[in-house]
C-alpha positions in Angstrom: -53.5 -167.8 90.5 -51.7 -170.3 88.5 -48.0 -170.6 88.5 -45.7 -170.6 85.5 -43.3 -173.5 85.0 -40.1 -172.7 83.1 -37.9 -175.6 82.0 -34.4 -175.1 80.7 -32.7 -178.1 79.0 -29.0 -177.9 79.9 -28.0 -181.3 78.5 -26.4 -179.6 75.5 -24.4 -177.3 77.8 -23.0 -180.2 79.7 -21.8 -181.9 76.4 -20.2 -178.6 75.2 -18.5 -178.2 78.6 -17.2 -181.7 78.4 -15.8 -181.1 74.9 -14.2 -177.8 76.0 -12.6 -179.5 79.0 -11.3 -182.4 76.8 -9.7 -179.9 74.4 -8.1 -178.0 77.3 -6.6 -181.2 78.7 -5.3 -182.2 75.3 -3.6 -178.8 74.9 -2.0 -178.6 78.4 1.2 -180.5 77.4 1.6 -178.2 74.4 1.0 -175.1 76.6 3.6 -176.3 79.1 6.1 -176.9 76.3 5.4 -173.5 74.8 5.9 -171.6 78.1 8.8 -173.7 79.1 10.6 -173.1 75.8 10.3 -169.4 76.3 12.0 -169.6 79.7 14.6 -172.1 78.4 15.6 -169.8 75.5 16.0 -166.9 77.8 18.1 -169.1 80.2 20.3 -170.1 77.3 21.0 -166.4 76.7 22.1 -165.9 80.3 24.1 -169.2 80.7 27.8 -168.9 80.9 29.4 -170.4 77.8 32.8 -172.1 77.6 32.1 -175.3 75.6 28.3 -174.7 75.2 27.4 -178.0 76.9 25.5 -176.2 79.7 23.7 -173.8 77.4 22.8 -176.6 74.9 21.4 -178.8 77.7 18.8 -176.3 78.9 15.3 -177.4 77.8 11.8 -178.2 78.8 11.3 -181.8 79.9 9.3 -184.1 82.1 5.9 -182.7 81.1 3.1 -184.4 83.1 -0.6 -184.0 83.2 -2.4 -185.2 86.3 -6.1 -184.5 86.2 -6.5 -180.7 85.8 -2.9 -180.0 86.7 0.0 -179.9 84.3 3.7 -179.4 85.1 7.1 -179.6 83.5 10.7 -178.9 84.3 12.8 -176.2 82.6 16.6 -176.3 83.1 19.8 -178.0 82.3 20.1 -181.7 81.9 21.1 -183.8 84.9 24.1 -184.9 82.8 25.7 -181.5 83.4 27.0 -181.8 87.0 28.3 -178.3 87.2 25.0 -176.6 86.2 23.8 -175.8 89.7 27.2 -174.5 90.8 27.4 -172.2 87.8 23.8 -170.9 88.5 24.0 -170.5 92.3 27.8 -170.6 93.0 29.6 -172.9 95.4 32.7 -174.9 96.3 34.1 -177.5 93.9 34.1 -180.2 94.9 31.4 -179.7 97.5 32.2 -182.8 99.6 36.0 -182.7 99.9 38.8 -180.3 100.8 41.0 -181.4 98.0 40.6 -182.6 94.4 42.7 -185.7 93.8 43.3 -187.6 90.6 41.1 -190.6 89.9 42.4 -192.2 86.7 45.9 -190.7 86.7 48.8 -190.2 89.2 48.6 -186.4 89.0 46.6 -183.4 87.9 47.9 -181.0 85.2 46.8 -177.4 85.0 48.5 -174.6 83.0 51.6 -176.6 82.3 52.1 -177.6 86.0 51.6 -181.0 87.6 50.0 -181.5 91.0 49.3 -184.5 93.3 46.2 -182.7 94.6 44.7 -179.3 94.5 42.6 -177.4 97.1 39.0 -177.1 96.3 37.9 -173.6 95.2 34.8 -171.4 95.2 33.0 -170.7 91.9 31.0 -167.5 92.0 27.4 -167.6 90.8 26.6 -166.9 87.1 22.8 -166.9 87.4 20.9 -168.0 84.3 17.7 -169.6 85.5 16.3 -167.0 87.9 16.9 -164.1 85.5 15.2 -166.0 82.7 12.2 -166.8 84.8 11.8 -163.3 86.0 12.1 -161.7 82.6 9.8 -164.2 80.8 7.2 -164.8 83.5 4.4 -162.8 81.9 5.3 -163.6 78.3 5.3 -167.4 79.1 2.0 -167.1 81.0 0.3 -165.4 78.0 1.8 -167.8 75.6 0.5 -170.8 77.6 -2.9 -169.2 77.9 -3.0 -168.5 74.2 -2.1 -172.1 73.4 -4.9 -173.5 75.6 -7.5 -171.0 74.2 -6.5 -171.7 70.6 -7.3 -175.4 71.2 -10.8 -174.6 72.3 -11.8 -172.8 69.2 
């Protein structure tokens, strides 16, 4: 009995796979930006607002692609030093018992003048964790949609 030989040419499949992977990798930064912006916009809605500086500094940044992995940071700018204390709570200043004037001889608050004031605790006004929790699935779906749209 003679055997049957079946030959399948997969060279075309490899080329298609490589094109699809290339498109996915090209779309990863856009997908990260898309998902990050969803979280950032939600965080802006939760952020405490006095001057708007904290809220306005929240954005997606530092998007990186390393091989098949993509990442980005979502949150307030490093230029807003009180951002973490507003989000998590804490003592101000964290490293001293008293706040003392740096450029002047005294501190003025509410019409009164002080040589120094005792540090105080600022309660948390969470904005990042609630934003992540409420947008987790929406952001995932948006990122997936962005990547898949680039394949077509």
